[in-house]
C-alpha angles and dihedrals in degrees: 000000000000089000092052091048091055091051092050090052092052091048092050091050092052093048091048092051091049091050091051093050095051095076090047092053090048089055093055094079111127118252111257104190121064125182128204119189127214132201113253114269091008130108099190116112104228105193096197092049120112098337096313091131094059092044091049091051090052091049093048090052091050092048090050090056093052103025096122093053091044093053090046090055095244095113108038122195112230112211118193119185122199133190134170099163096112138052097237128066093224093057092046092050092048093053092042089055092052091049092051090051091050091055093045091049090053091053093044090052097043101038101026094242127154134230089254089067092069137072108197132199128170130205138194114228135007096093146301106293146094125229126203119198125191105213112206114190118246112277094035098065139329118351123261092250091054092049093049091048090051091049093050091047091052092049092048089050092051092047091052092049091049093049091049092050091050092049092051092047091051092049092049092049092050091050092051091047092052094047098046125084115242092249093051090047091052091049091050092050091049090051091050090050092051092051091049091050091049090052091050091050090049095048097042113078113232112231135173114267111254122216109226105214113235123243089248134011141153122236138180138178151141131268138191134184152165111253129194122200132207124191131117083324123033143210084232093064133171095262103032148343113257117191120199133210136242138183131182151146132244140186134182151149127254111216098185139333090291109040136047133160125207143175122223137195118189138172130190149132133252128203117206133178137190113291117244091236095058129088117247098260124187117246113210125211087251090068095250127124121237135187090233141001116297117227114246095013128103113236147141139223108259092231086066093052134080124198113224108194125191110210130197118184130188112185145170113215133191116206121205113192108211092195089060091070093067123070093218093058103025093102096034122132087236127078132187112195139188107208122191115189143181123208149178107230128192122196130187119182137193130180126229133175114270090241085066095231102119145011109235107175137020128202128201128250120283126194124212139183108236131197133173143103147253136219111215137175124196142174126216117215123209095262092056094262114145127201121186147162126217142183131182152128134260119195119207129210125214130028124001109284093220092073097248124125118264112289140180090275110088095186114119110160145119123223113197136181122185153130132272127205116188145156132219119221139164111048107031128216118236123237117241129184112230 
């Protein structure tokens, strides 16, 4: 009997311990609703702000316990974003969407989840926060009704807290307004405005104003360069290289950021000497070339002569801005243009001794059809001023431009490099801060 009594006592003790542990085991269910708070008017997810770090740690632990089922799609994560910072529903929904994405990005980065793990909804009103609910199917945790009830209760709690905070802030502001003198209140408002302006300046990146080129505008300018000629004689002669000079005016119309058309008038002078590959012919006073000196005729060895050619050029030029084809550079201040042109070119040459002491022979004017192209880069300043650099070739038809008779050399071209200074007028481009 004593033995049986002892066994009953042990059995009762075990049953009592089991009964006491049952409530504790029921309390060990994982939390399923997690709330992350945001500052009003802001979309950044500050983890240390207002207890977000502790809430994020709880959520990460819960995700770690169910990660396999979450990635398999069995336990979806419901993300609900809320915002009541603005007066319109569209603005609130837009900011709530950004906040939801911030929270999801944090979880994707930290726990290696994917976008498919989330079901997202966004709401206007209620507060400035995002909730995440881990939905566990019935039979593996709390029922769906219980989870929804818990979520609604949490949202109602947050809404009540938000309303209470707003009520307290309004009362405090009314009290301060009543107590302050009008002058002090004005000073306080001015100080608040200065701080807000300083924050805007700090947060807004300062960039150079960009001139958006108009759809159509007139422009005009001057240009000057250093030309080199090559014909029977050449600026790159046997003894030395002799650059020339040129100066001109231009005017045109820009149709769009890609195309413009302009007219040019230019005047200049070339200096050309005997090529190093040519024999030293004898130039008679009749303008003909001979193998040797002709008895009874004045003449000079060509190595002792230099052709000085006056050039006048009247051209039409099409400019194609390569940067205008790309959206990122279409409205840039810079332009990079390929510029084919066609021109009427007049040349008039005379010969002088290379020592520069005397002119010995003059040749009449010759007209040529010229064609070629330039490559030019330019920059537009805010006032419409344009500064550019160009280089290019123009090929001439007809007789040699240096005034000599036709020779074995078929070259007849001008290579010129120079600067352009222009100004846009008419329709003006607007300035835009990028």
